[in-house]
Backbone of each chain as ProteinMPNN parsed JSONL, in Angstrom:
{"seq_chain_A": "KAGVTQTPRYLIKTRGQQVTLSCSPISGHRSVSWYQQTPGQGLQFLFEYFSETQRNKGNFPGRFSGRQFSNSRSEMNVSTLELGDSALYLCASSPRTGSIGELFFGEGSRLTVL", "coords_chain_A": {"N_chain_A": [[0.861, -1.189, 0.0], [0.663, 2.163, -0.913], [2.234, 4.959, 0.681], [1.616, 8.111, 2.348], [1.702, 10.754, 0.14], [3.466, 13.637, -0.629], [3.68, 16.626, -2.449], [5.2, 19.618, -3.811], [8.45, 18.277, -2.828], [10.446, 20.001, -2.08], [10.669, 23.529, -2.114], [11.214, 26.892, -3.163], [10.347, 30.159, -2.469], [9.53, 33.66, -2.821], [9.029, 36.491, -0.67], [5.674, 37.595, -0.383], [4.703, 36.102, -2.482], [2.544, 33.337, -3.405], [1.747, 29.959, -2.41], [1.054, 26.57, -3.222], [0.501, 23.469, -1.808], [0.478, 19.928, -2.09], [-1.232, 16.936, -1.137], [-1.511, 13.495, -1.141], [-3.458, 11.096, 0.263], [-3.191, 7.919, 2.019], [-4.592, 5.174, 0.336], [-8.055, 4.863, 0.693], [-8.137, 6.254, 3.048], [-9.821, 8.87, 4.659], [-9.481, 11.137, 6.103], [-7.52, 14.019, 6.27], [-4.846, 15.752, 7.594], [-3.021, 18.733, 8.318], [0.168, 19.935, 9.236], [2.478, 22.295, 10.56], [5.944, 22.501, 10.798], [8.491, 23.981, 12.553], [11.75, 25.091, 13.659], [11.534, 26.85, 15.828], [8.845, 26.95, 16.756], [8.036, 24.346, 16.768], [5.924, 21.514, 16.163], [2.927, 22.322, 14.76], [-0.576, 22.31, 14.581], [-2.443, 22.778, 11.658], [-4.884, 22.43, 10.035], [-7.684, 20.137, 9.64], [-9.191, 17.952, 7.354], [-12.085, 16.179, 6.488], [-13.884, 14.032, 4.554], [-14.201, 16.073, 2.628], [-14.813, 18.282, 4.155], [-13.901, 20.884, 6.364], [-12.743, 20.043, 9.481], [-11.442, 20.877, 11.741], [-9.512, 23.623, 12.918], [-6.407, 25.198, 13.279], [-4.521, 27.748, 15.083], [-3.84, 29.792, 13.02], [-3.201, 32.469, 10.689], [-5.576, 33.844, 8.287], [-4.323, 33.635, 5.873], [-3.509, 31.129, 5.462], [-4.894, 28.367, 4.034], [-7.017, 25.63, 3.066], [-8.128, 22.692, 1.281], [-10.17, 19.861, 0.427], [-10.528, 17.24, -1.841], [-12.929, 15.201, -3.679], [-11.751, 12.744, -3.967], [-10.278, 12.472, -1.734], [-7.77, 13.584, -1.766], [-5.728, 16.364, -0.816], [-5.143, 19.872, -0.659], [-3.091, 22.566, 0.432], [-2.893, 26.057, 0.825], [-0.866, 28.915, 0.92], [-0.994, 32.277, 1.125], [0.439, 35.478, 0.208], [3.206, 35.249, 1.153], [5.363, 35.13, 4.004], [8.559, 35.639, 5.621], [8.616, 34.11, 7.914], [7.065, 31.945, 7.295], [8.569, 29.96, 6.343], [9.191, 26.61, 6.539], [8.738, 23.121, 7.415], [6.163, 21.454, 5.973], [3.852, 19.224, 6.939], [1.81, 16.535, 6.019], [-0.822, 14.453, 7.05], [-2.535, 11.389, 6.989], [-5.524, 9.601, 7.82], [-7.585, 6.796, 8.588], [-9.994, 7.477, 9.701], [-11.835, 10.033, 11.441], [-12.021, 11.654, 14.651], [-11.436, 10.744, 18.126], [-9.849, 8.505, 18.164], [-7.189, 8.717, 17.073], [-4.926, 7.983, 14.554], [-2.422, 8.713, 12.955], [-0.856, 8.82, 9.802], [2.028, 9.936, 8.477], [3.277, 11.964, 5.769], [6.381, 12.653, 4.011], [6.76, 15.326, 3.932], [6.719, 18.776, 2.803], [9.177, 20.973, 2.116], [9.364, 24.286, 2.609], [10.934, 27.217, 1.653], [11.172, 30.588, 2.243], [12.254, 33.447, 0.756]], "CA_chain_A": [[0.0, 0.0, 0.0], [1.468, 3.365, -0.971], [2.075, 5.828, 1.832], [1.144, 9.471, 2.103], [2.593, 11.403, -0.821], [3.386, 15.087, -0.637], [4.433, 17.295, -3.515], [6.563, 19.189, -4.064], [9.215, 18.002, -1.615], [11.193, 21.219, -1.745], [10.386, 24.676, -2.971], [11.699, 28.198, -2.715], [9.483, 31.258, -2.905], [9.912, 34.955, -2.267], [7.983, 37.153, 0.116], [4.558, 38.128, -1.133], [4.145, 35.108, -3.392], [1.674, 32.342, -2.792], [2.201, 28.602, -2.679], [0.084, 25.491, -3.049], [1.108, 22.174, -1.514], [-0.472, 18.858, -2.348], [-1.099, 15.73, -0.316], [-2.338, 12.342, -1.512], [-3.474, 10.21, 1.424], [-3.212, 6.483, 1.796], [-5.844, 4.762, -0.281], [-9.096, 4.511, 1.661], [-8.159, 7.217, 4.156], [-10.699, 9.992, 4.343], [-9.086, 12.304, 6.893], [-6.196, 14.585, 5.989], [-4.494, 16.853, 8.486], [-1.798, 19.449, 7.953], [0.941, 20.471, 10.346], [3.663, 23.082, 10.241], [7.049, 22.234, 11.717], [9.591, 24.939, 12.517], [12.627, 24.917, 14.827], [11.123, 27.688, 16.948], [7.485, 26.657, 17.25], [7.774, 22.905, 16.783], [4.857, 21.015, 15.298], [1.668, 22.995, 15.061], [-1.703, 21.879, 13.782], [-3.027, 23.783, 10.78], [-6.299, 22.078, 9.863], [-8.032, 18.773, 9.283], [-10.324, 17.777, 6.448], [-12.676, 14.846, 6.462], [-14.97, 14.014, 3.574], [-14.25, 17.387, 1.956], [-15.239, 19.328, 5.094], [-12.896, 21.217, 7.373], [-13.226, 19.595, 10.784], [-10.734, 21.559, 12.813], [-8.571, 24.606, 12.397], [-5.479, 25.689, 14.287], [-4.404, 29.2, 15.252], [-3.047, 30.388, 11.951], [-3.955, 33.536, 10.01], [-6.388, 33.462, 7.144], [-3.489, 33.398, 4.686], [-3.372, 29.67, 5.352], [-6.177, 27.761, 3.711], [-6.892, 24.291, 2.513], [-9.348, 22.071, 0.77], [-10.064, 18.434, 0.155], [-11.303, 16.851, -3.024], [-13.772, 14.017, -3.484], [-10.894, 11.545, -3.889], [-9.585, 12.658, -0.454], [-6.55, 14.385, -1.922], [-5.889, 17.673, -0.184], [-4.17, 20.919, -0.949], [-3.092, 23.742, 1.291], [-2.41, 27.252, 0.157], [-0.431, 30.029, 1.763], [-0.905, 33.476, 0.291], [1.259, 36.588, 0.713], [4.202, 34.57, 1.981], [6.265, 35.868, 4.878], [9.766, 34.868, 5.93], [8.286, 33.168, 8.985], [6.329, 30.779, 6.778], [9.558, 28.921, 6.011], [8.921, 25.492, 7.445], [8.393, 21.827, 6.831], [4.719, 21.265, 6.061], [3.585, 17.793, 6.977], [0.444, 16.089, 5.817], [-1.058, 13.153, 7.667], [-3.846, 10.837, 6.673], [-6.059, 8.664, 8.796], [-8.799, 6.155, 8.072], [-11.193, 8.042, 10.314], [-11.619, 11.171, 12.318], [-12.425, 11.31, 16.004], [-10.335, 10.71, 19.072], [-8.967, 7.352, 17.96], [-6.326, 9.213, 16.017], [-3.771, 7.185, 14.177], [-2.035, 9.471, 11.778], [0.276, 8.385, 9.007], [2.574, 11.165, 7.931], [4.129, 12.007, 4.606], [7.741, 13.127, 4.289], [6.724, 16.768, 4.064], [7.152, 19.731, 1.777], [10.0, 21.979, 2.789], [9.202, 25.592, 1.979], [11.859, 28.291, 2.034], [10.72, 31.898, 1.77], [13.392, 34.391, 0.746]], "C_chain_A": [[0.892, 1.231, 0.0], [1.188, 4.219, 0.25], [1.5, 7.163, 1.437], [2.169, 10.166, 1.212], [2.363, 12.901, -0.824], [4.237, 15.649, -1.77], [4.199, 18.802, -3.43], [7.303, 18.906, -2.761], [9.96, 19.233, -1.141], [10.75, 22.334, -2.683], [10.865, 25.947, -2.306], [10.809, 29.259, -3.321], [10.036, 32.553, -2.323], [8.723, 35.567, -1.538], [6.907, 37.729, -0.788], [3.944, 37.146, -2.115], [3.17, 34.202, -2.648], [2.144, 30.951, -3.208], [1.062, 27.619, -2.438], [0.83, 24.182, -2.872], [0.045, 21.094, -1.637], [-0.181, 17.643, -1.488], [-2.055, 14.661, -0.834], [-2.304, 11.345, -0.361], [-3.357, 8.747, 1.022], [-4.593, 6.098, 1.261], [-6.848, 4.312, 0.781], [-9.164, 5.436, 2.856], [-8.966, 8.435, 3.756], [-10.354, 11.264, 5.113], [-7.676, 12.733, 6.512], [-5.982, 15.773, 6.918], [-3.188, 17.466, 8.005], [-1.159, 20.021, 9.209], [2.11, 21.273, 9.795], [4.731, 22.772, 11.269], [8.16, 23.243, 11.494], [10.468, 24.705, 13.739], [12.128, 25.696, 16.048], [9.799, 27.285, 17.577], [7.164, 25.17, 17.298], [6.679, 22.534, 15.8], [3.547, 21.654, 15.703], [0.599, 22.574, 14.062], [-2.253, 23.035, 12.957], [-4.523, 23.55, 10.611], [-6.436, 20.609, 9.512], [-9.25, 18.785, 8.362], [-10.778, 16.33, 6.496], [-13.869, 14.89, 5.537], [-15.257, 15.403, 3.03], [-14.674, 18.536, 2.865], [-14.126, 19.608, 6.085], [-13.459, 20.88, 8.743], [-12.661, 20.427, 11.928], [-9.785, 22.55, 12.187], [-7.681, 25.06, 13.54], [-5.426, 27.208, 14.284], [-3.447, 29.8, 14.237], [-3.879, 31.466, 11.26], [-4.673, 33.019, 8.773], [-5.606, 33.248, 5.865], [-3.292, 31.897, 4.429], [-4.766, 29.078, 5.105], [-5.957, 26.374, 3.121], [-8.202, 23.842, 1.917], [-9.085, 20.588, 0.55], [-10.999, 18.084, -0.98], [-12.055, 15.549, -2.751], [-12.959, 12.724, -3.42], [-10.0, 11.565, -2.653], [-8.242, 13.368, -0.578], [-6.788, 15.789, -1.37], [-4.803, 18.622, -0.67], [-4.235, 21.955, 0.157], [-2.43, 24.882, 0.545], [-1.977, 28.265, 1.196], [-0.263, 31.229, 0.84], [-0.017, 34.514, 0.982], [2.323, 36.065, 1.683], [5.062, 35.542, 2.765], [7.465, 34.976, 5.182], [9.468, 33.782, 6.967], [7.492, 31.958, 8.54], [7.277, 29.672, 6.337], [9.43, 27.796, 7.023], [8.822, 24.204, 6.654], [6.893, 21.644, 7.038], [4.426, 19.78, 5.896], [2.104, 17.521, 6.822], [0.314, 14.713, 6.46], [-2.439, 12.654, 7.279], [-4.237, 9.789, 7.708], [-7.317, 8.038, 8.216], [-10.067, 6.853, 8.534], [-10.824, 9.32, 11.053], [-12.151, 10.796, 13.694], [-11.216, 11.087, 16.881], [-9.444, 9.488, 18.931], [-8.024, 7.711, 16.818], [-5.139, 8.32, 15.768], [-3.313, 7.756, 12.864], [-0.804, 8.889, 11.108], [0.781, 9.594, 8.239], [3.328, 10.935, 6.633], [5.493, 12.557, 5.003], [7.833, 14.654, 4.326], [7.138, 17.534, 2.824], [7.923, 20.825, 2.497], [9.946, 23.268, 1.992], [10.219, 26.57, 2.535], [11.36, 29.582, 1.408], [11.887, 32.873, 1.884], [12.918, 35.831, 0.671]], "O_chain_A": [[1.792, 1.335, 0.833], [0.082, 4.22, 0.792], [0.967, 7.332, 0.34], [3.364, 10.159, 1.506], [1.241, 13.38, -0.994], [5.36, 15.204, -2.01], [3.121, 19.232, -3.022], [6.816, 19.268, -1.691], [10.086, 19.473, 0.059], [10.494, 22.118, -3.867], [10.915, 26.066, -1.082], [10.549, 29.264, -4.524], [10.899, 32.537, -1.445], [7.571, 35.2, -1.767], [7.208, 38.288, -1.842], [2.802, 37.321, -2.541], [3.002, 34.296, -1.432], [2.837, 30.783, -4.211], [0.221, 27.82, -1.562], [1.685, 23.827, -3.683], [-1.127, 21.313, -1.332], [0.969, 17.359, -1.155], [-3.258, 14.894, -0.95], [-1.246, 10.805, -0.04], [-3.417, 8.396, -0.157], [-5.616, 6.633, 1.687], [-6.536, 3.495, 1.648], [-10.142, 5.411, 3.604], [-8.814, 8.964, 2.655], [-10.873, 12.339, 4.812], [-6.76, 11.914, 6.441], [-6.818, 16.672, 7.014], [-2.365, 16.806, 7.37], [-1.835, 20.517, 10.11], [2.652, 20.98, 8.729], [4.465, 22.776, 12.471], [8.706, 23.354, 10.396], [9.996, 24.18, 14.748], [12.288, 25.239, 17.179], [9.661, 27.285, 18.8], [6.119, 24.781, 17.819], [6.526, 23.155, 14.748], [3.112, 21.539, 16.849], [0.845, 22.494, 12.859], [-2.498, 24.125, 13.474], [-5.333, 24.389, 11.004], [-5.475, 19.933, 9.145], [-10.205, 19.532, 8.573], [-9.975, 15.398, 6.538], [-14.772, 15.706, 5.722], [-16.404, 15.847, 2.98], [-14.873, 19.653, 2.39], [-13.484, 18.686, 6.587], [-14.522, 21.37, 9.124], [-13.32, 20.646, 12.944], [-9.308, 22.354, 11.07], [-8.161, 25.281, 14.652], [-6.185, 27.87, 13.575], [-2.362, 30.26, 14.59], [-5.108, 31.395, 11.243], [-4.414, 31.919, 8.286], [-6.144, 32.741, 4.881], [-2.955, 31.475, 3.323], [-5.689, 29.282, 5.893], [-4.847, 26.01, 2.734], [-9.232, 24.507, 2.029], [-7.942, 20.133, 0.496], [-12.123, 18.579, -1.057], [-11.843, 14.889, -1.733], [-13.427, 11.722, -2.88], [-9.071, 10.764, -2.541], [-7.641, 13.718, 0.438], [-7.892, 16.328, -1.446], [-3.702, 18.211, -1.036], [-5.29, 22.195, 0.743], [-1.522, 24.68, -0.262], [-2.635, 28.449, 2.219], [0.52, 31.191, -0.109], [0.238, 34.432, 2.183], [2.328, 36.399, 2.868], [5.437, 36.611, 2.284], [7.416, 33.755, 5.032], [10.005, 32.676, 6.896], [7.269, 31.039, 9.328], [6.84, 28.572, 5.997], [9.55, 28.018, 8.228], [8.822, 24.19, 5.423], [6.416, 21.678, 8.172], [4.712, 19.174, 4.864], [1.261, 18.192, 7.418], [1.244, 13.907, 6.412], [-3.399, 13.423, 7.249], [-3.393, 9.186, 8.37], [-8.033, 8.673, 7.441], [-11.088, 6.826, 7.847], [-9.649, 9.631, 11.254], [-12.687, 9.701, 13.865], [-10.083, 11.227, 16.421], [-8.371, 9.446, 19.533], [-8.053, 7.102, 15.749], [-4.427, 7.949, 16.702], [-3.757, 7.338, 11.794], [0.164, 8.514, 11.769], [0.051, 10.197, 7.451], [3.93, 9.884, 6.413], [5.735, 12.883, 6.165], [8.864, 15.208, 4.708], [7.807, 17.015, 1.931], [7.392, 21.511, 3.37], [10.416, 23.338, 0.856], [10.345, 26.727, 3.749], [11.151, 29.66, 0.198], [12.432, 33.092, 2.966], [13.737, 36.75, 0.654]]}, "seq_chain_B": "GEDVEQSLFLSVREGDSSVINCTYTDSSSTYLYWYKQEPGAGLQLLTYIFSNMDMKQDQRLTVLLNKKDKHLSLRIADTQTGDSAIYFCAETTGGGNKLTFGTGTQLKVEL", "coords_chain_B": {"N_chain_B": [[-3.158, 26.663, 28.922], [-2.17, 24.748, 26.009], [0.379, 23.081, 26.485], [2.947, 20.867, 25.883], [5.512, 19.268, 27.354], [8.903, 18.314, 26.898], [12.149, 16.941, 27.557], [15.08, 18.168, 25.922], [17.315, 16.742, 24.934], [18.794, 13.451, 24.885], [21.205, 11.13, 25.679], [22.466, 7.927, 25.144], [24.089, 4.747, 25.683], [24.667, 2.197, 23.283], [22.634, -0.652, 23.564], [21.845, -0.116, 26.142], [18.979, 0.912, 28.14], [16.601, 3.364, 27.148], [14.907, 6.188, 28.384], [12.358, 8.301, 27.73], [10.794, 11.24, 28.591], [7.656, 12.953, 29.159], [5.513, 15.651, 29.733], [2.219, 16.508, 29.943], [-0.655, 18.693, 29.52], [-3.419, 18.687, 29.203], [-5.993, 17.371, 30.775], [-8.137, 16.097, 29.767], [-7.409, 14.62, 27.661], [-7.714, 11.9, 25.457], [-6.255, 9.985, 24.069], [-2.791, 9.27, 23.986], [0.313, 9.696, 22.39], [3.31, 8.394, 20.866], [5.683, 9.492, 18.636], [8.179, 9.07, 16.095], [10.841, 10.736, 14.529], [13.003, 10.671, 11.927], [16.024, 12.04, 10.46], [15.217, 14.289, 7.865], [12.831, 13.081, 7.304], [9.301, 12.22, 7.574], [6.906, 11.883, 10.25], [6.793, 9.0, 12.233], [4.476, 6.82, 13.543], [4.902, 5.354, 16.648], [3.728, 4.146, 18.928], [0.683, 4.105, 20.863], [-1.374, 5.091, 23.65], [-4.302, 4.518, 25.462], [-6.182, 6.68, 27.533], [-7.18, 5.478, 29.82], [-5.484, 3.54, 30.567], [-2.575, 2.314, 32.267], [-0.183, 1.313, 31.467], [1.534, 0.189, 28.571], [2.864, -2.303, 26.548], [4.994, -2.971, 23.844], [6.799, -4.915, 22.107], [10.056, -3.815, 22.078], [9.318, -1.491, 23.231], [7.971, 0.355, 25.935], [5.303, 1.969, 27.347], [4.464, 4.249, 29.815], [1.911, 5.657, 31.763], [0.965, 8.242, 33.822], [-1.69, 9.524, 35.009], [-2.472, 11.202, 37.059], [-0.282, 12.862, 37.555], [-0.006, 13.797, 35.046], [1.921, 12.678, 33.317], [3.891, 11.119, 30.954], [5.756, 8.426, 29.684], [8.296, 6.955, 27.624], [9.881, 3.982, 27.231], [12.677, 2.537, 25.818], [13.91, -0.507, 25.244], [17.138, -2.129, 25.146], [18.553, -0.305, 23.399], [19.329, 0.718, 20.105], [21.613, 1.848, 17.495], [20.087, 2.583, 15.355], [17.899, 3.639, 16.544], [18.373, 6.242, 16.994], [17.077, 9.402, 16.782], [14.491, 11.934, 16.633], [12.096, 12.121, 19.136], [8.672, 12.457, 19.627], [6.115, 13.224, 21.878], [2.546, 13.224, 21.948], [-0.767, 14.538, 22.269], [-4.266, 14.026, 22.012], [-6.347, 16.667, 21.304], [-9.114, 18.885, 21.3], [-10.771, 17.373, 19.709], [-11.525, 15.357, 16.762], [-8.802, 14.729, 14.571], [-6.867, 16.31, 15.649], [-3.774, 16.882, 16.937], [-1.714, 17.752, 19.689], [1.584, 18.394, 19.875], [4.56, 17.529, 21.651], [7.697, 19.15, 22.454], [9.725, 17.658, 21.492], [12.296, 15.208, 21.789], [15.635, 14.719, 21.304], [17.218, 11.825, 20.651], [20.291, 10.328, 21.088], [22.286, 7.685, 20.229], [25.07, 6.098, 21.345], [28.013, 4.275, 20.47]], "CA_chain_B": [[-2.813, 26.464, 27.535], [-1.863, 23.378, 25.602], [1.822, 22.904, 26.377], [3.436, 19.526, 26.139], [6.93, 19.489, 27.591], [9.854, 17.198, 26.836], [13.54, 17.36, 27.615], [15.542, 18.346, 24.553], [18.317, 15.774, 24.494], [19.087, 12.262, 25.682], [22.279, 10.344, 25.078], [22.609, 6.623, 25.811], [24.993, 3.809, 25.013], [24.001, 1.09, 22.597], [22.353, -1.786, 24.437], [21.188, 0.364, 27.367], [17.586, 1.352, 27.985], [16.364, 4.813, 27.056], [13.61, 6.616, 28.903], [12.018, 9.654, 27.274], [9.675, 11.703, 29.402], [6.764, 13.954, 28.577], [4.492, 16.17, 30.641], [1.165, 17.149, 29.169], [-1.47, 19.571, 30.373], [-4.858, 18.554, 29.01], [-6.428, 16.163, 31.49], [-9.226, 15.436, 29.043], [-6.851, 13.868, 26.523], [-8.17, 10.518, 25.432], [-5.15, 9.165, 23.6], [-1.457, 9.881, 23.986], [1.07, 9.036, 21.329], [4.732, 8.606, 20.654], [6.101, 9.482, 17.241], [9.622, 9.126, 15.856], [11.191, 11.438, 13.304], [14.401, 10.555, 11.521], [16.421, 13.206, 9.657], [14.673, 14.409, 6.516], [11.66, 12.23, 7.12], [8.106, 12.596, 8.307], [6.74, 11.289, 11.573], [6.362, 7.605, 12.243], [3.798, 6.46, 14.786], [5.521, 4.219, 17.336], [2.753, 3.501, 19.778], [-0.204, 5.038, 21.546], [-1.991, 4.527, 24.838], [-5.579, 5.096, 25.825], [-5.993, 7.38, 28.801], [-7.584, 4.675, 30.979], [-4.45, 2.531, 30.776], [-1.376, 2.774, 32.971], [1.017, 0.826, 30.822], [1.364, -0.583, 27.344], [4.151, -2.818, 26.085], [4.975, -3.368, 22.438], [8.153, -5.362, 21.788], [11.062, -3.133, 22.898], [8.764, -0.236, 23.731], [7.045, 0.337, 27.068], [4.744, 3.284, 27.629], [3.868, 4.39, 31.142], [1.073, 6.843, 31.865], [0.555, 8.652, 35.164], [-2.684, 10.564, 34.742], [-2.524, 12.145, 38.18], [0.786, 13.828, 37.352], [0.012, 14.118, 33.614], [3.264, 12.306, 32.909], [3.962, 10.013, 30.003], [7.141, 8.085, 29.374], [8.558, 5.912, 26.634], [11.114, 3.269, 27.502], [13.146, 1.705, 24.707], [14.874, -1.49, 25.749], [18.201, -2.537, 24.218], [18.588, 0.768, 22.404], [20.246, 0.501, 18.995], [21.977, 3.081, 16.788], [18.96, 2.919, 14.493], [16.886, 4.345, 17.327], [18.725, 7.665, 17.036], [16.033, 10.169, 16.088], [13.749, 12.819, 17.529], [10.872, 11.482, 19.595], [7.651, 13.406, 20.029], [4.863, 12.767, 22.448], [1.432, 14.023, 21.45], [-2.047, 14.241, 22.877], [-5.415, 14.469, 21.234], [-7.054, 17.804, 21.89], [-10.015, 19.562, 20.385], [-11.551, 16.466, 18.882], [-11.004, 15.036, 15.445], [-7.442, 14.228, 14.556], [-5.954, 17.372, 16.048], [-2.814, 16.494, 17.961], [-0.774, 18.727, 20.218], [2.847, 17.704, 19.992], [5.592, 18.032, 22.529], [8.804, 19.865, 21.826], [10.628, 16.686, 20.883], [13.537, 14.821, 22.462], [16.601, 14.123, 20.377], [17.915, 10.678, 21.235], [21.537, 9.959, 20.424], [22.762, 6.395, 20.718], [26.51, 6.023, 21.111], [28.564, 2.915, 20.51]], "C_chain_B": [[-2.491, 25.024, 27.247], [-0.374, 23.248, 25.405], [2.178, 21.486, 26.753], [4.947, 19.62, 26.199], [7.738, 18.203, 27.498], [11.247, 17.767, 27.047], [14.096, 17.321, 26.192], [16.451, 17.222, 24.066], [18.417, 14.596, 25.455], [20.168, 11.486, 24.937], [22.427, 9.043, 25.862], [23.611, 5.782, 25.032], [24.171, 2.691, 24.376], [23.827, -0.086, 23.562], [21.693, -1.393, 25.754], [19.716, 0.649, 27.082], [17.543, 2.874, 27.917], [15.003, 5.1, 27.655], [13.397, 8.073, 28.504], [10.739, 10.073, 27.985], [8.901, 12.843, 28.751], [5.754, 14.369, 29.639], [3.458, 16.91, 29.811], [0.23, 17.903, 30.1], [-2.959, 19.315, 30.276], [-5.347, 17.254, 29.634], [-7.559, 15.447, 30.771], [-8.724, 14.662, 27.831], [-7.305, 12.422, 26.588], [-7.077, 9.561, 24.993], [-3.858, 9.966, 23.66], [-0.555, 9.031, 23.115], [2.561, 9.287, 21.457], [5.029, 8.453, 19.168], [7.621, 9.598, 17.179], [9.864, 9.853, 14.536], [12.684, 11.303, 13.042], [14.743, 11.723, 10.602], [15.828, 13.175, 8.254], [13.417, 13.612, 6.261], [10.468, 12.79, 7.874], [8.072, 11.902, 9.654], [6.209, 9.867, 11.451], [5.711, 7.307, 13.584], [4.466, 5.229, 15.383], [4.487, 3.435, 18.128], [1.815, 4.553, 20.337], [-0.868, 4.312, 22.703], [-3.29, 5.256, 25.11], [-5.47, 5.631, 27.247], [-6.443, 6.579, 30.023], [-6.606, 3.54, 31.268], [-3.278, 3.153, 31.528], [-0.104, 2.413, 32.208], [0.641, 0.101, 29.533], [2.744, -1.024, 26.887], [4.005, -3.307, 24.659], [6.414, -3.658, 22.035], [9.157, -4.601, 22.654], [10.537, -1.86, 23.557], [7.811, -0.465, 24.895], [6.594, 1.765, 27.325], [4.122, 3.251, 29.014], [3.099, 5.704, 31.192], [0.676, 7.062, 33.316], [-0.392, 9.822, 34.981], [-2.72, 11.623, 35.838], [-1.487, 13.253, 37.972], [0.872, 14.299, 35.914], [1.41, 13.851, 33.047], [3.217, 11.05, 32.064], [5.427, 9.7, 29.745], [7.194, 6.959, 28.346], [9.897, 5.278, 26.978], [11.437, 2.402, 26.29], [14.197, 0.764, 25.277], [15.914, -1.799, 24.681], [18.324, -1.543, 23.058], [19.685, 0.523, 21.372], [20.553, 1.83, 18.295], [20.847, 3.529, 15.861], [17.822, 3.608, 15.223], [17.2, 5.83, 17.444], [17.753, 8.449, 16.175], [15.484, 11.189, 17.071], [12.431, 12.131, 17.861], [9.903, 12.545, 20.114], [6.525, 12.68, 20.753], [3.769, 13.699, 21.936], [0.159, 13.602, 22.16], [-3.155, 14.727, 21.954], [-6.109, 15.59, 22.002], [-8.02, 18.351, 20.847], [-10.803, 18.662, 19.471], [-10.926, 16.222, 17.522], [-9.63, 14.442, 15.545], [-6.441, 15.326, 14.898], [-5.075, 16.88, 17.177], [-2.01, 17.708, 18.401], [0.513, 17.975, 20.508], [3.737, 18.351, 21.05], [6.723, 18.647, 21.725], [9.81, 18.928, 21.166], [11.878, 16.455, 21.707], [14.455, 14.166, 21.445], [17.379, 13.041, 21.107], [19.15, 10.36, 20.405], [22.043, 8.673, 21.053], [24.225, 6.253, 20.324], [26.985, 4.584, 21.245], [29.394, 2.698, 21.773]], "O_chain_B": [[-2.535, 24.175, 28.138], [0.102, 23.298, 24.271], [1.77, 20.972, 27.794], [5.593, 20.003, 25.224], [7.309, 17.146, 27.96], [11.499, 18.935, 26.752], [13.639, 16.536, 25.361], [16.362, 16.801, 22.913], [18.165, 14.717, 26.654], [20.061, 11.223, 23.74], [22.505, 9.054, 27.091], [23.933, 6.072, 23.879], [23.116, 2.305, 24.881], [24.755, -0.46, 24.279], [21.059, -2.221, 26.408], [19.273, 0.629, 25.933], [18.343, 3.568, 28.545], [14.055, 4.341, 27.454], [14.159, 8.958, 28.894], [9.739, 9.355, 27.979], [9.42, 13.586, 27.917], [5.211, 13.528, 30.355], [3.79, 17.831, 29.065], [0.313, 17.768, 31.32], [-3.702, 19.69, 31.184], [-5.139, 16.172, 29.086], [-7.905, 14.318, 31.122], [-9.516, 14.112, 27.066], [-7.281, 11.799, 27.649], [-6.989, 8.442, 25.499], [-3.839, 11.173, 23.418], [-0.649, 7.803, 23.106], [3.003, 10.257, 22.072], [4.689, 7.453, 18.535], [8.26, 10.144, 18.079], [9.171, 9.609, 13.548], [13.515, 11.759, 13.827], [13.844, 12.334, 10.023], [15.923, 12.172, 7.547], [12.983, 13.482, 5.116], [10.595, 13.699, 8.694], [9.087, 11.398, 10.135], [5.3, 9.584, 10.671], [6.316, 7.515, 14.635], [4.587, 4.195, 14.727], [4.387, 2.214, 18.009], [2.11, 5.747, 20.293], [-0.919, 3.082, 22.737], [-3.36, 6.48, 24.998], [-4.737, 5.079, 28.068], [-6.124, 6.955, 31.151], [-6.87, 2.683, 32.112], [-3.025, 4.354, 31.436], [0.909, 3.107, 32.29], [-0.421, -0.511, 29.425], [3.679, -0.224, 26.843], [3.028, -3.968, 24.307], [7.158, -2.749, 21.666], [9.109, -4.734, 23.877], [11.237, -1.23, 24.349], [6.958, -1.352, 24.856], [7.419, 2.663, 27.499], [3.354, 2.347, 29.345], [3.58, 6.735, 30.72], [0.119, 6.173, 33.958], [0.036, 10.964, 34.818], [-2.968, 12.798, 35.57], [-1.774, 14.431, 38.184], [1.731, 15.118, 35.584], [1.995, 14.705, 32.38], [2.585, 10.056, 32.421], [6.245, 10.609, 29.605], [6.281, 6.143, 28.222], [10.924, 5.956, 27.012], [10.6, 1.643, 25.802], [15.25, 1.203, 25.738], [15.634, -1.744, 23.483], [18.211, -1.913, 21.889], [20.814, 0.17, 21.713], [19.838, 2.815, 18.481], [20.678, 4.723, 15.615], [16.886, 4.106, 14.595], [16.377, 6.598, 17.941], [17.622, 8.189, 14.979], [15.956, 11.294, 18.203], [11.741, 11.625, 16.977], [10.261, 13.404, 20.92], [6.043, 11.646, 20.292], [4.044, 14.832, 21.54], [0.022, 12.459, 22.595], [-2.999, 15.702, 21.219], [-6.412, 15.464, 23.188], [-7.756, 18.28, 19.647], [-11.447, 19.145, 18.539], [-9.907, 16.823, 17.181], [-9.322, 13.727, 16.498], [-5.288, 15.267, 14.473], [-5.565, 16.505, 18.243], [-1.671, 18.575, 17.595], [0.525, 17.03, 21.297], [3.667, 19.554, 21.301], [6.708, 18.661, 20.494], [10.646, 19.362, 20.375], [12.452, 17.395, 22.257], [14.091, 13.18, 20.806], [18.105, 13.315, 22.062], [19.073, 10.152, 19.194], [22.206, 8.589, 22.27], [24.578, 6.283, 19.145], [26.443, 3.792, 22.017], [29.935, 1.612, 21.977]]}, "name": "protein", "num_of_chains": 2, "seq": "KAGVTQTPRYLIKTRGQQVTLSCSPISGHRSVSWYQQTPGQGLQFLFEYFSETQRNKGNFPGRFSGRQFSNSRSEMNVSTLELGDSALYLCASSPRTGSIGELFFGEGSRLTVLGEDVEQSLFLSVREGDSSVINCTYTDSSSTYLYWYKQEPGAGLQLLTYIFSNMDMKQDQRLTVLLNKKDKHLSLRIADTQTGDSAIYFCAETTGGGNKLTFGTGTQLKVEL"}
């Protein structure tokens, strides 16, 4: 069974640009969550999508958005990039939502903002 | 607030046991997790424990949970060089699959 696939793996953008990251979950998984990992703030929850609906949202500004498609693939978008958005963005998929969380993570998309 | 604390570093000799500690704050957490992150990789789920359990053993891994003190620990028996990584504890908060992660403990295994 293929794991969680994130694209692109690495990308460089400049301040003010926008970026779209993609995540393909494990086949049959309907929940996709996104996390931001930085050396200073650690791992922080961005949002979770389940069956195309946003279930949960973390404390990030409105510049961070996401969506999920009918095939469970998900994208996240960051508009008007700031230097502080440089991070590893991790996507995780799960068969279900709810408190029995068992997340399978992708290898991440490393974003550098110059 | 939702702060999950871990010590930053742990160094052990190969073959010894490692104990990684975690203090969490949300007493309503239902599940607590341990994840492993190797350099350049995502997070790998190692094990998890339901909040009504005190202990869970899974091969070389033993998880201990003290709900009164909100303390979680991960013991790795017979630690190997391949265990060198960053270990994160996490708790479910806010419902759904939202996890609050600890700061991470970097485990270094020396020969």
